[in-house]
N, C-alpha and C positions, 0 to 999 in steps of 0.2 A: 584667132591668132595662135592656134596650135600650141606652140611650146610654152607660151605664157599662161595658158589655161590649166597647166598641171598644178596640182597642189603639193608638189614635191619640192623640198628645199634643195638647193644646190649642194653637192658634196664638195669637200675640200679638194678632192682629186680633180673634179671638173674645173674648179676655179684655178687650180695649179696648172692644169693642162692649158687652159686659155691664156694664162699669163706667160707660159713658156712659148706660146705662138708669137709673142712680140706685141707691138702696139696694134697691129691689125691681124686678122685671120681670114682665111679663105672660106667660102661657103662649104667646102669639103671638110675643113677642120671644124667648123661650127657644127656641121651635121654629125661629125664623129663625137663631139663633146655633148651635144644636146639631143641627138637623134634626128630622125627625119631624113629627107633627101636633099642633097645640095641644090638640085634644080629648084626645089620649093623656095629656098632663100633667094635665088636669082630672080625668080618670077615675082616674088613679093617685093623685092627691091625695085624692079622695073615698074611695078604698079604703084610704087610709093607707099606700100603697106608694111614694110619691114620695120618692126618696133625697135630697131637698134640704129645707131649712127653708122653710116657707111659711106663709101666713095667708090667710084669706078676708076680703075687703072686700065685704060684701054677698054677691053671687053671683060676684064676680070673684076669681080666684085670683091672688095676688101671691107671687112666689118671691124669697127673699132672694138677691141676686146674689153676695154674698161666699160664701155657702154653696155655690153652684154652682161658683164659681171654685176654692174649696178642694177640692171633690170632683174636679174636673177635673185639678187638680195632684197629687192623691193625698195630700193633707194630712189 
């Protein structure tokens, strides 16, 4: 699960950036905040392995930011 295996706590800057994205963020915004490649998040979502709540808007992946923040905080 890549990003969740890190032993690093999320910084306030990361959480603030994610909240500024709005209720959902794109795979590109998520990669900017957490690292990795946007394509990785799309593939994981298509395979049903993305550890965050998400939805598809047409072909665009939208990830719920509060879901990401909760996972990062360990909630």
